[in-house]
N, CA, C and O atoms as a Maestro MAE file, in Angstrom:
{
 s_m_m2io_version
 :::
 2.0.0
}

f_m_ct {
 s_m_title
 :::
 protein
 m_atom[320] {
  # First column is atom index #
  i_m_mmod_type
  r_m_x_coord
  r_m_y_coord
  r_m_z_coord
  i_m_residue_number
  s_m_chain_name
  s_m_pdb_residue_name
  s_m_pdb_atom_name
  i_m_atomic_number
  :::
  1 25 -25.858 -26.231 -23.000 1 A "MET " " N  " 7
  2 3 -24.827 -26.142 -22.186 1 A "MET " " CA " 6
  3 2 -23.692 -24.965 -22.359 1 A "MET " " C  " 6
  4 15 -22.934 -24.362 -21.598 1 A "MET " " O  " 8
  5 25 -24.028 -24.960 -24.000 2 A "LEU " " N  " 7
  6 3 -23.445 -23.722 -24.373 2 A "LEU " " CA " 6
  7 2 -23.879 -22.189 -23.920 2 A "LEU " " C  " 6
  8 15 -23.088 -21.266 -23.725 2 A "LEU " " O  " 8
  9 25 -25.398 -22.131 -23.794 3 A "LYS " " N  " 7
  10 3 -25.873 -21.050 -23.627 3 A "LYS " " CA " 6
  11 2 -25.343 -20.732 -22.060 3 A "LYS " " C  " 6
  12 15 -25.053 -19.564 -21.799 3 A "LYS " " O  " 8
  13 25 -25.211 -21.789 -20.988 4 A "PHE " " N  " 7
  14 3 -24.734 -21.735 -19.813 4 A "PHE " " CA " 6
  15 2 -23.685 -20.691 -19.578 4 A "PHE " " C  " 6
  16 15 -23.694 -19.580 -19.049 4 A "PHE " " O  " 8
  17 25 -22.583 -21.596 -20.282 5 A "LEU " " N  " 7
  18 3 -21.378 -20.885 -20.662 5 A "LEU " " CA " 6
  19 2 -21.418 -19.710 -21.116 5 A "LEU " " C  " 6
  20 15 -20.880 -18.871 -20.393 5 A "LEU " " O  " 8
  21 25 -21.871 -19.348 -22.068 6 A "LEU " " N  " 7
  22 3 -22.205 -17.981 -22.626 6 A "LEU " " CA " 6
  23 2 -22.767 -16.813 -21.381 6 A "LEU " " C  " 6
  24 15 -22.413 -15.639 -21.489 6 A "LEU " " O  " 8
  25 25 -23.602 -17.226 -20.291 7 A "TYR " " N  " 7
  26 3 -23.988 -16.860 -19.231 7 A "TYR " " CA " 6
  27 2 -22.792 -16.243 -18.421 7 A "TYR " " C  " 6
  28 15 -22.420 -15.083 -18.243 7 A "TYR " " O  " 8
  29 25 -22.207 -17.800 -17.881 8 A "LEU " " N  " 7
  30 3 -21.503 -17.513 -17.014 8 A "LEU " " CA " 6
  31 2 -20.200 -16.339 -17.030 8 A "LEU " " C  " 6
  32 15 -19.731 -15.658 -16.118 8 A "LEU " " O  " 8
  33 25 -19.758 -16.464 -18.904 9 A "PHE " " N  " 7
  34 3 -18.634 -15.574 -19.139 9 A "PHE " " CA " 6
  35 2 -19.372 -14.291 -19.220 9 A "PHE " " C  " 6
  36 15 -18.525 -13.439 -18.954 9 A "PHE " " O  " 8
  37 25 -20.475 -13.721 -19.440 10 A "ILE " " N  " 7
  38 3 -21.285 -12.165 -19.559 10 A "ILE " " CA " 6
  39 2 -21.308 -11.842 -18.053 10 A "ILE " " C  " 6
  40 15 -21.181 -10.716 -17.572 10 A "ILE " " O  " 8
  41 25 -21.497 -13.059 -17.339 11 A "PHE " " N  " 7
  42 3 -21.784 -12.412 -15.816 11 A "PHE " " CA " 6
  43 2 -20.143 -12.170 -15.135 11 A "PHE " " C  " 6
  44 15 -19.893 -11.228 -14.383 11 A "PHE " " O  " 8
  45 25 -19.051 -13.273 -15.587 12 A "TYR " " N  " 7
  46 3 -17.796 -12.852 -15.048 12 A "TYR " " CA " 6
  47 2 -17.564 -11.647 -15.264 12 A "TYR " " C  " 6
  48 15 -17.163 -10.901 -14.371 12 A "TYR " " O  " 8
  49 25 -17.791 -11.232 -16.570 13 A "TYR " " N  " 7
  50 3 -17.095 -9.575 -17.378 13 A "TYR " " CA " 6
  51 2 -17.656 -8.870 -16.537 13 A "TYR " " C  " 6
  52 15 -17.050 -8.128 -15.765 13 A "TYR " " O  " 8
  53 25 -18.984 -9.022 -16.582 14 A "CYS " " N  " 7
  54 3 -20.157 -8.102 -15.895 14 A "CYS " " CA " 6
  55 2 -19.429 -7.519 -14.639 14 A "CYS " " C  " 6
  56 15 -18.856 -6.429 -14.605 14 A "CYS " " O  " 8
  57 25 -19.546 -8.456 -13.565 15 A "ILE " " N  " 7
  58 3 -18.750 -8.124 -11.985 15 A "ILE " " CA " 6
  59 2 -17.336 -7.586 -12.389 15 A "ILE " " C  " 6
  60 15 -17.160 -6.373 -12.279 15 A "ILE " " O  " 8
  61 25 -16.336 -8.352 -12.836 16 A "LYS " " N  " 7
  62 3 -14.972 -7.755 -13.176 16 A "LYS " " CA " 6
  63 2 -15.102 -6.185 -13.720 16 A "LYS " " C  " 6
  64 15 -14.137 -5.437 -13.562 16 A "LYS " " O  " 8
  65 25 -16.175 -5.759 -14.291 17 A "LEU " " N  " 7
  66 3 -16.412 -4.604 -14.820 17 A "LEU " " CA " 6
  67 2 -16.876 -3.503 -13.703 17 A "LEU " " C  " 6
  68 15 -16.478 -2.341 -13.619 17 A "LEU " " O  " 8
  69 25 -17.798 -4.155 -12.889 18 A "LEU " " N  " 7
  70 3 -18.107 -3.407 -11.831 18 A "LEU " " CA " 6
  71 2 -17.203 -3.370 -10.793 18 A "LEU " " C  " 6
  72 15 -17.081 -2.296 -10.205 18 A "LEU " " O  " 8
  73 25 -16.581 -4.261 -10.461 19 A "ILE " " N  " 7
  74 3 -15.385 -3.940 -9.357 19 A "ILE " " CA " 6
  75 2 -14.642 -3.112 -9.847 19 A "ILE " " C  " 6
  76 15 -14.432 -2.153 -9.105 19 A "ILE " " O  " 8
  77 25 -14.044 -3.083 -11.016 20 A "ARG " " N  " 7
  78 3 -13.182 -1.772 -11.710 20 A "ARG " " CA " 6
  79 2 -13.672 -0.666 -11.349 20 A "ARG " " C  " 6
  80 15 -12.948 0.185 -10.831 20 A "ARG " " O  " 8
  81 25 -14.411 -0.552 -11.463 21 A "PHE " " N  " 7
  82 3 -15.536 0.726 -11.230 21 A "PHE " " CA " 6
  83 2 -15.756 1.191 -9.830 21 A "PHE " " C  " 6
  84 15 -15.652 2.354 -9.441 21 A "PHE " " O  " 8
  85 25 -16.079 0.128 -9.107 22 A "LEU " " N  " 7
  86 3 -16.611 0.595 -7.432 22 A "LEU " " CA " 6
  87 2 -15.677 0.245 -6.565 22 A "LEU " " C  " 6
  88 15 -15.837 0.296 -5.345 22 A "LEU " " O  " 8
  89 25 -14.253 -0.276 -7.355 23 A "ALA " " N  " 7
  90 3 -13.094 -0.493 -6.165 23 A "ALA " " CA " 6
  91 2 -12.598 1.038 -5.855 23 A "ALA " " C  " 6
  92 15 -12.149 1.343 -4.750 23 A "ALA " " O  " 8
  93 25 -12.651 1.440 -6.321 24 A "PRO " " N  " 7
  94 3 -12.009 3.264 -5.999 24 A "PRO " " CA " 6
  95 2 -12.517 3.783 -4.776 24 A "PRO " " C  " 6
  96 15 -11.962 3.952 -3.691 24 A "PRO " " O  " 8
  97 25 -13.822 4.029 -5.206 25 A "PHE " " N  " 7
  98 3 -15.037 4.380 -4.179 25 A "PHE " " CA " 6
  99 2 -14.901 3.803 -2.762 25 A "PHE " " C  " 6
  100 15 -14.674 4.289 -1.654 25 A "PHE " " O  " 8
  101 25 -15.110 2.676 -3.200 26 A "LEU " " N  " 7
  102 3 -15.316 1.761 -1.849 26 A "LEU " " CA " 6
  103 2 -13.785 2.105 -1.005 26 A "LEU " " C  " 6
  104 15 -13.789 2.115 0.226 26 A "LEU " " O  " 8
  105 25 -12.423 2.398 -1.833 27 A "PHE " " N  " 7
  106 3 -11.066 2.195 -1.167 27 A "PHE " " CA " 6
  107 2 -11.010 3.512 -0.169 27 A "PHE " " C  " 6
  108 15 -10.563 3.629 0.972 27 A "PHE " " O  " 8
  109 25 -11.709 4.552 -1.150 28 A "LYS " " N  " 7
  110 3 -11.510 6.116 -0.799 28 A "LYS " " CA " 6
  111 2 -12.657 6.235 0.621 28 A "LYS " " C  " 6
  112 15 -12.641 7.143 1.452 28 A "LYS " " O  " 8
  113 25 -13.469 5.224 0.601 29 A "SER " " N  " 7
  114 3 -14.485 5.491 1.583 29 A "SER " " CA " 6
  115 2 -13.674 5.055 2.859 29 A "SER " " C  " 6
  116 15 -13.511 5.808 3.820 29 A "SER " " O  " 8
  117 25 -13.247 3.949 2.796 30 A "MET " " N  " 7
  118 3 -12.391 3.376 3.681 30 A "MET " " CA " 6
  119 2 -11.392 3.960 4.445 30 A "MET " " C  " 6
  120 15 -11.233 4.105 5.657 30 A "MET " " O  " 8
  121 25 -10.531 4.366 3.111 31 A "VAL " " N  " 7
  122 3 -9.421 5.418 3.966 31 A "VAL " " CA " 6
  123 2 -9.783 6.312 4.809 31 A "VAL " " C  " 6
  124 15 -9.302 6.462 5.932 31 A "VAL " " O  " 8
  125 25 -11.015 7.223 4.099 32 A "SER " " N  " 7
  126 3 -11.202 8.455 4.630 32 A "SER " " CA " 6
  127 2 -12.023 8.056 6.267 32 A "SER " " C  " 6
  128 15 -11.982 8.855 7.203 32 A "SER " " O  " 8
  129 25 -12.582 6.982 6.338 33 A "LYS " " N  " 7
  130 3 -13.160 6.459 7.760 33 A "LYS " " CA " 6
  131 2 -11.798 6.356 8.672 33 A "LYS " " C  " 6
  132 15 -11.586 6.884 9.764 33 A "LYS " " O  " 8
  133 25 -11.027 5.598 7.969 34 A "LEU " " N  " 7
  134 3 -9.567 5.618 8.846 34 A "LEU " " CA " 6
  135 2 -9.138 6.491 9.426 34 A "LEU " " C  " 6
  136 15 -8.867 6.452 10.626 34 A "LEU " " O  " 8
  137 25 -8.978 7.541 8.620 35 A "GLN " " N  " 7
  138 3 -8.512 8.737 8.858 35 A "GLN " " CA " 6
  139 2 -9.201 9.580 9.901 35 A "GLN " " C  " 6
  140 15 -8.550 10.238 10.712 35 A "GLN " " O  " 8
  141 25 -10.793 9.555 9.875 36 A "LYS " " N  " 7
  142 3 -11.416 10.214 10.719 36 A "LYS " " CA " 6
  143 2 -11.172 9.541 12.452 36 A "LYS " " C  " 6
  144 15 -11.014 10.126 13.524 36 A "LYS " " O  " 8
  145 25 -11.228 8.224 12.132 37 A "ASN " " N  " 7
  146 3 -10.847 7.502 13.559 37 A "ASN " " CA " 6
  147 2 -9.655 8.059 14.172 37 A "ASN " " C  " 6
  148 15 -9.745 8.576 15.285 37 A "ASN " " O  " 8
  149 25 -8.374 7.996 13.461 38 A "MET " " N  " 7
  150 3 -7.169 7.999 13.796 38 A "MET " " CA " 6
  151 2 -7.207 9.811 14.116 38 A "MET " " C  " 6
  152 15 -6.644 10.199 15.141 38 A "MET " " O  " 8
  153 25 -7.789 10.696 13.326 39 A "ASN " " N  " 7
  154 3 -7.863 11.952 13.703 39 A "ASN " " CA " 6
  155 2 -8.978 12.018 15.090 39 A "ASN " " C  " 6
  156 15 -8.630 12.910 15.865 39 A "ASN " " O  " 8
  157 25 -9.883 11.472 15.422 40 A "LYS " " N  " 7
  158 3 -10.667 11.186 16.263 40 A "LYS " " CA " 6
  159 2 -9.484 10.907 17.642 40 A "LYS " " C  " 6
  160 15 -9.260 11.841 18.412 40 A "LYS " " O  " 8
  161 25 -8.994 9.950 17.777 41 A "LYS " " N  " 7
  162 3 -7.888 9.112 18.415 41 A "LYS " " CA " 6
  163 2 -6.337 10.284 19.083 41 A "LYS " " C  " 6
  164 15 -5.749 10.428 20.155 41 A "LYS " " O  " 8
  165 25 -6.255 10.827 17.806 42 A "HIS " " N  " 7
  166 3 -4.742 11.766 17.888 42 A "HIS " " CA " 6
  167 2 -5.516 13.195 18.788 42 A "HIS " " C  " 6
  168 15 -4.974 13.663 19.789 42 A "HIS " " O  " 8
  169 25 -6.694 13.687 18.289 43 A "ASN " " N  " 7
  170 3 -6.968 15.207 19.043 43 A "ASN " " CA " 6
  171 2 -8.016 14.706 20.277 43 A "ASN " " C  " 6
  172 15 -8.876 15.571 20.444 43 A "ASN " " O  " 8
  173 25 -8.178 13.600 21.149 44 A "LYS " " N  " 7
  174 3 -8.849 13.215 21.932 44 A "LYS " " CA " 6
  175 2 -7.818 13.587 23.093 44 A "LYS " " C  " 6
  176 15 -6.654 13.246 23.298 44 A "LYS " " O  " 8
  177 25 -8.812 14.522 23.853 45 A "THR " " N  " 7
  178 3 -7.807 15.101 25.311 45 A "THR " " CA " 6
  179 2 -7.682 14.179 26.021 45 A "THR " " C  " 6
  180 15 -8.384 13.192 26.240 45 A "THR " " O  " 8
  181 25 -6.068 14.771 26.664 46 A "GLU " " N  " 7
  182 3 -6.219 13.472 27.542 46 A "GLU " " CA " 6
  183 2 -5.761 14.092 29.219 46 A "GLU " " C  " 6
  184 15 -4.878 13.931 30.061 46 A "GLU " " O  " 8
  185 25 -7.245 15.020 28.963 47 A "PHE " " N  " 7
  186 3 -7.225 15.679 30.665 47 A "PHE " " CA " 6
  187 2 -8.069 14.591 31.270 47 A "PHE " " C  " 6
  188 15 -8.790 13.802 30.661 47 A "PHE " " O  " 8
  189 25 -7.858 14.678 32.614 48 A "LYS " " N  " 7
  190 3 -8.955 13.667 33.510 48 A "LYS " " CA " 6
  191 2 -9.538 14.484 34.703 48 A "LYS " " C  " 6
  192 15 -8.896 15.005 35.615 48 A "LYS " " O  " 8
  193 25 -10.769 14.489 34.525 49 A "LYS " " N  " 7
  194 3 -11.497 15.079 35.684 49 A "LYS " " CA " 6
  195 2 -12.293 14.847 36.860 49 A "LYS " " C  " 6
  196 15 -13.424 14.366 36.917 49 A "LYS " " O  " 8
  197 25 -11.476 15.295 37.884 50 A "HIS " " N  " 7
  198 3 -12.213 14.742 39.005 50 A "HIS " " CA " 6
  199 2 -13.169 15.771 39.689 50 A "HIS " " C  " 6
  200 15 -12.648 16.884 39.771 50 A "HIS " " O  " 8
  201 25 -14.276 15.699 40.137 51 A "ASN " " N  " 7
  202 3 -15.337 16.333 40.717 51 A "ASN " " CA " 6
  203 2 -15.109 15.947 42.487 51 A "ASN " " C  " 6
  204 15 -15.091 14.833 43.012 51 A "ASN " " O  " 8
  205 25 -14.969 17.156 43.056 52 A "GLU " " N  " 7
  206 3 -14.774 17.143 44.768 52 A "GLU " " CA " 6
  207 2 -15.730 18.354 44.917 52 A "GLU " " C  " 6
  208 15 -15.626 19.482 44.435 52 A "GLU " " O  " 8
  209 25 -16.771 17.778 45.782 53 A "GLY " " N  " 7
  210 3 -17.431 18.719 45.815 53 A "GLY " " CA " 6
  211 2 -18.234 19.875 44.875 53 A "GLY " " C  " 6
  212 15 -19.091 19.553 44.052 53 A "GLY " " O  " 8
  213 25 -17.878 21.082 45.093 54 A "ASP " " N  " 7
  214 3 -18.108 21.987 43.909 54 A "ASP " " CA " 6
  215 2 -17.095 22.611 43.240 54 A "ASP " " C  " 6
  216 15 -17.367 23.624 42.596 54 A "ASP " " O  " 8
  217 25 -15.719 22.099 43.281 55 A "THR " " N  " 7
  218 3 -14.633 22.071 42.864 55 A "THR " " CA " 6
  219 2 -14.487 20.924 41.752 55 A "THR " " C  " 6
  220 15 -14.922 19.799 41.998 55 A "THR " " O  " 8
  221 25 -13.825 21.241 40.430 56 A "GLU " " N  " 7
  222 3 -13.604 20.650 39.264 56 A "GLU " " CA " 6
  223 2 -12.077 20.981 39.283 56 A "GLU " " C  " 6
  224 15 -11.619 22.120 39.202 56 A "GLU " " O  " 8
  225 25 -11.247 19.665 39.417 57 A "VAL " " N  " 7
  226 3 -9.995 19.818 39.012 57 A "VAL " " CA " 6
  227 2 -9.705 18.732 38.130 57 A "VAL " " C  " 6
  228 15 -9.898 17.526 38.284 57 A "VAL " " O  " 8
  229 25 -9.043 19.580 36.864 58 A "SER " " N  " 7
  230 3 -8.459 19.354 35.470 58 A "SER " " CA " 6
  231 2 -7.066 19.023 35.513 58 A "SER " " C  " 6
  232 15 -6.299 19.673 36.223 58 A "SER " " O  " 8
  233 25 -6.749 18.242 34.940 59 A "TYR " " N  " 7
  234 3 -5.113 18.315 35.123 59 A "TYR " " CA " 6
  235 2 -4.729 17.200 33.865 59 A "TYR " " C  " 6
  236 15 -5.525 16.343 33.480 59 A "TYR " " O  " 8
  237 25 -3.377 17.384 33.319 60 A "LYS " " N  " 7
  238 3 -2.912 16.534 32.044 60 A "LYS " " CA " 6
  239 2 -1.920 15.934 32.722 60 A "LYS " " C  " 6
  240 15 -1.138 16.512 33.477 60 A "LYS " " O  " 8
  241 25 -1.941 14.184 32.340 61 A "LYS " " N  " 7
  242 3 -0.997 13.452 33.115 61 A "LYS " " CA " 6
  243 2 0.465 13.648 32.339 61 A "LYS " " C  " 6
  244 15 0.615 13.179 31.211 61 A "LYS " " O  " 8
  245 25 1.533 14.373 33.017 62 A "ASP " " N  " 7
  246 3 3.102 14.518 32.345 62 A "ASP " " CA " 6
  247 2 3.891 13.163 32.354 62 A "ASP " " C  " 6
  248 15 4.421 12.918 33.437 62 A "ASP " " O  " 8
  249 25 4.092 12.145 31.269 63 A "LYS " " N  " 7
  250 3 4.837 11.301 31.654 63 A "LYS " " CA " 6
  251 2 5.966 11.363 31.497 63 A "LYS " " C  " 6
  252 15 6.566 10.299 31.343 63 A "LYS " " O  " 8
  253 25 6.668 12.553 31.474 64 A "ASN " " N  " 7
  254 3 8.245 12.740 31.612 64 A "ASN " " CA " 6
  255 2 8.622 13.718 33.011 64 A "ASN " " C  " 6
  256 15 9.389 14.679 33.085 64 A "ASN " " O  " 8
  257 25 8.128 13.345 33.625 65 A "ILE " " N  " 7
  258 3 8.090 13.430 35.213 65 A "ILE " " CA " 6
  259 2 9.276 12.443 35.819 65 A "ILE " " C  " 6
  260 15 9.372 11.237 35.593 65 A "ILE " " O  " 8
  261 25 10.188 13.273 36.674 66 A "ASP " " N  " 7
  262 3 11.477 12.568 36.597 66 A "ASP " " CA " 6
  263 2 10.694 11.904 38.133 66 A "ASP " " C  " 6
  264 15 10.081 12.643 38.903 66 A "ASP " " O  " 8
  265 25 10.876 10.300 38.382 67 A "PRO " " N  " 7
  266 3 10.372 10.486 39.624 67 A "PRO " " CA " 6
  267 2 11.427 10.309 40.818 67 A "PRO " " C  " 6
  268 15 11.320 9.691 41.877 67 A "PRO " " O  " 8
  269 25 12.318 10.946 40.366 68 A "GLY " " N  " 7
  270 3 13.521 11.298 42.063 68 A "GLY " " CA " 6
  271 2 14.710 10.282 41.516 68 A "GLY " " C  " 6
  272 15 15.312 9.856 42.502 68 A "GLY " " O  " 8
  273 25 15.181 9.821 40.462 69 A "GLY " " N  " 7
  274 3 16.632 9.292 40.722 69 A "GLY " " CA " 6
  275 2 16.303 7.710 41.025 69 A "GLY " " C  " 6
  276 15 15.237 7.158 41.296 69 A "GLY " " O  " 8
  277 25 17.443 7.272 40.896 70 A "GLU " " N  " 7
  278 3 17.353 5.825 40.690 70 A "GLU " " CA " 6
  279 2 17.713 5.316 42.524 70 A "GLU " " C  " 6
  280 15 18.352 5.869 43.419 70 A "GLU " " O  " 8
  281 25 17.070 4.242 42.462 71 A "TYR " " N  " 7
  282 3 17.177 3.581 43.961 71 A "TYR " " CA " 6
  283 2 18.457 3.148 44.025 71 A "TYR " " C  " 6
  284 15 18.995 2.648 43.037 71 A "TYR " " O  " 8
  285 25 19.267 3.332 45.528 72 A "VAL " " N  " 7
  286 3 20.362 3.157 45.328 72 A "VAL " " CA " 6
  287 2 20.506 2.213 46.828 72 A "VAL " " C  " 6
  288 15 20.172 2.887 47.803 72 A "VAL " " O  " 8
  289 25 20.788 1.291 47.049 73 A "ASP " " N  " 7
  290 3 20.834 -0.056 48.142 73 A "ASP " " CA " 6
  291 2 22.496 0.292 48.611 73 A "ASP " " C  " 6
  292 15 23.450 0.259 47.834 73 A "ASP " " O  " 8
  293 25 22.544 0.541 49.706 74 A "PHE " " N  " 7
  294 3 23.521 0.589 50.651 74 A "PHE " " CA " 6
  295 2 23.478 0.111 52.153 74 A "PHE " " C  " 6
  296 15 22.473 -0.248 52.766 74 A "PHE " " O  " 8
  297 25 24.817 0.180 52.639 75 A "GLU " " N  " 7
  298 3 24.735 -0.784 53.510 75 A "GLU " " CA " 6
  299 2 25.475 0.315 54.965 75 A "GLU " " C  " 6
  300 15 26.598 0.786 54.782 75 A "GLU " " O  " 8
  301 25 24.987 0.511 55.846 76 A "ASP " " N  " 7
  302 3 25.378 1.501 57.088 76 A "ASP " " CA " 6
  303 2 26.422 0.946 57.447 76 A "ASP " " C  " 6
  304 15 26.205 -0.232 57.729 76 A "ASP " " O  " 8
  305 25 27.524 1.262 57.577 77 A "LEU " " N  " 7
  306 3 29.006 0.930 57.961 77 A "LEU " " CA " 6
  307 2 29.296 1.679 59.364 77 A "LEU " " C  " 6
  308 15 29.053 2.872 59.545 77 A "LEU " " O  " 8
  309 25 29.859 0.793 60.346 78 A "ASN " " N  " 7
  310 3 30.338 1.212 61.775 78 A "ASN " " CA " 6
  311 2 31.432 1.418 61.570 78 A "ASN " " C  " 6
  312 15 31.997 0.551 60.902 78 A "ASN " " O  " 8
  313 25 32.217 2.547 61.989 79 A "ASP " " N  " 7
  314 3 34.104 2.828 62.313 79 A "ASP " " CA " 6
  315 2 34.126 1.906 63.103 79 A "ASP " " C  " 6
  316 15 35.051 1.142 62.830 79 A "ASP " " O  " 8
  317 25 33.513 1.577 64.020 80 A "GLU " " N  " 7
  318 3 34.087 0.868 65.363 80 A "GLU " " CA " 6
  319 2 34.603 -0.839 65.092 80 A "GLU " " C  " 6
  320 15 35.059 -1.502 66.023 80 A "GLU " " O  " 8
  :::
 }
 m_bond[319] {
  # First column is bond index #
  i_m_from
  i_m_to
  i_m_order
  :::
  1 1 2 1
  2 2 3 1
  3 3 4 2
  4 3 5 1
  5 5 6 1
  6 6 7 1
  7 7 8 2
  8 7 9 1
  9 9 10 1
  10 10 11 1
  11 11 12 2
  12 11 13 1
  13 13 14 1
  14 14 15 1
  15 15 16 2
  16 15 17 1
  17 17 18 1
  18 18 19 1
  19 19 20 2
  20 19 21 1
  21 21 22 1
  22 22 23 1
  23 23 24 2
  24 23 25 1
  25 25 26 1
  26 26 27 1
  27 27 28 2
  28 27 29 1
  29 29 30 1
  30 30 31 1
  31 31 32 2
  32 31 33 1
  33 33 34 1
  34 34 35 1
  35 35 36 2
  36 35 37 1
  37 37 38 1
  38 38 39 1
  39 39 40 2
  40 39 41 1
  41 41 42 1
  42 42 43 1
  43 43 44 2
  44 43 45 1
  45 45 46 1
  46 46 47 1
  47 47 48 2
  48 47 49 1
  49 49 50 1
  50 50 51 1
  51 51 52 2
  52 51 53 1
  53 53 54 1
  54 54 55 1
  55 55 56 2
  56 55 57 1
  57 57 58 1
  58 58 59 1
  59 59 60 2
  60 59 61 1
  61 61 62 1
  62 62 63 1
  63 63 64 2
  64 63 65 1
  65 65 66 1
  66 66 67 1
  67 67 68 2
  68 67 69 1
  69 69 70 1
  70 70 71 1
  71 71 72 2
  72 71 73 1
  73 73 74 1
  74 74 75 1
  75 75 76 2
  76 75 77 1
  77 77 78 1
  78 78 79 1
  79 79 80 2
  80 79 81 1
  81 81 82 1
  82 82 83 1
  83 83 84 2
  84 83 85 1
  85 85 86 1
  86 86 87 1
  87 87 88 2
  88 87 89 1
  89 89 90 1
  90 90 91 1
  91 91 92 2
  92 91 93 1
  93 93 94 1
  94 94 95 1
  95 95 96 2
  96 95 97 1
  97 97 98 1
  98 98 99 1
  99 99 100 2
  100 99 101 1
  101 101 102 1
  102 102 103 1
  103 103 104 2
  104 103 105 1
  105 105 106 1
  106 106 107 1
  107 107 108 2
  108 107 109 1
  109 109 110 1
  110 110 111 1
  111 111 112 2
  112 111 113 1
  113 113 114 1
  114 114 115 1
  115 115 116 2
  116 115 117 1
  117 117 118 1
  118 118 119 1
  119 119 120 2
  120 119 121 1
  121 121 122 1
  122 122 123 1
  123 123 124 2
  124 123 125 1
  125 125 126 1
  126 126 127 1
  127 127 128 2
  128 127 129 1
  129 129 130 1
  130 130 131 1
  131 131 132 2
  132 131 133 1
  133 133 134 1
  134 134 135 1
  135 135 136 2
  136 135 137 1
  137 137 138 1
  138 138 139 1
  139 139 140 2
  140 139 141 1
  141 141 142 1
  142 142 143 1
  143 143 144 2
  144 143 145 1
  145 145 146 1
  146 146 147 1
  147 147 148 2
  148 147 149 1
  149 149 150 1
  150 150 151 1
  151 151 152 2
  152 151 153 1
  153 153 154 1
  154 154 155 1
  155 155 156 2
  156 155 157 1
  157 157 158 1
  158 158 159 1
  159 159 160 2
  160 159 161 1
  161 161 162 1
  162 162 163 1
  163 163 164 2
  164 163 165 1
  165 165 166 1
  166 166 167 1
  167 167 168 2
  168 167 169 1
  169 169 170 1
  170 170 171 1
  171 171 172 2
  172 171 173 1
  173 173 174 1
  174 174 175 1
  175 175 176 2
  176 175 177 1
  177 177 178 1
  178 178 179 1
  179 179 180 2
  180 179 181 1
  181 181 182 1
  182 182 183 1
  183 183 184 2
  184 183 185 1
  185 185 186 1
  186 186 187 1
  187 187 188 2
  188 187 189 1
  189 189 190 1
  190 190 191 1
  191 191 192 2
  192 191 193 1
  193 193 194 1
  194 194 195 1
  195 195 196 2
  196 195 197 1
  197 197 198 1
  198 198 199 1
  199 199 200 2
  200 199 201 1
  201 201 202 1
  202 202 203 1
  203 203 204 2
  204 203 205 1
  205 205 206 1
  206 206 207 1
  207 207 208 2
  208 207 209 1
  209 209 210 1
  210 210 211 1
  211 211 212 2
  212 211 213 1
  213 213 214 1
  214 214 215 1
  215 215 216 2
  216 215 217 1
  217 217 218 1
  218 218 219 1
  219 219 220 2
  220 219 221 1
  221 221 222 1
  222 222 223 1
  223 223 224 2
  224 223 225 1
  225 225 226 1
  226 226 227 1
  227 227 228 2
  228 227 229 1
  229 229 230 1
  230 230 231 1
  231 231 232 2
  232 231 233 1
  233 233 234 1
  234 234 235 1
  235 235 236 2
  236 235 237 1
  237 237 238 1
  238 238 239 1
  239 239 240 2
  240 239 241 1
  241 241 242 1
  242 242 243 1
  243 243 244 2
  244 243 245 1
  245 245 246 1
  246 246 247 1
  247 247 248 2
  248 247 249 1
  249 249 250 1
  250 250 251 1
  251 251 252 2
  252 251 253 1
  253 253 254 1
  254 254 255 1
  255 255 256 2
  256 255 257 1
  257 257 258 1
  258 258 259 1
  259 259 260 2
  260 259 261 1
  261 261 262 1
  262 262 263 1
  263 263 264 2
  264 263 265 1
  265 265 266 1
  266 266 267 1
  267 267 268 2
  268 267 269 1
  269 269 270 1
  270 270 271 1
  271 271 272 2
  272 271 273 1
  273 273 274 1
  274 274 275 1
  275 275 276 2
  276 275 277 1
  277 277 278 1
  278 278 279 1
  279 279 280 2
  280 279 281 1
  281 281 282 1
  282 282 283 1
  283 283 284 2
  284 283 285 1
  285 285 286 1
  286 286 287 1
  287 287 288 2
  288 287 289 1
  289 289 290 1
  290 290 291 1
  291 291 292 2
  292 291 293 1
  293 293 294 1
  294 294 295 1
  295 295 296 2
  296 295 297 1
  297 297 298 1
  298 298 299 1
  299 299 300 2
  300 299 301 1
  301 301 302 1
  302 302 303 1
  303 303 304 2
  304 303 305 1
  305 305 306 1
  306 306 307 1
  307 307 308 2
  308 307 309 1
  309 309 310 1
  310 310 311 1
  311 311 312 2
  312 311 313 1
  313 313 314 1
  314 314 315 1
  315 315 316 2
  316 315 317 1
  317 317 318 1
  318 318 319 1
  319 319 320 2
  :::
 }
}
């Protein structure tokens, strides 16, 4: 029984020591992966391509275009 507890104690501290040294490397690799994914999404072009015959039309959709003002509901009044 004492031998089992000794092995358990040694195993626990070995794992704790390994995690202490390996965690920074694993964390750095995860952060670099996330940064690469974010850069891919950020640098992704928002151009949409449409092929019509031999002509290729590329455009970027502008989200700041004014649709033409507000809708105003009015009644036509007759002066009669």
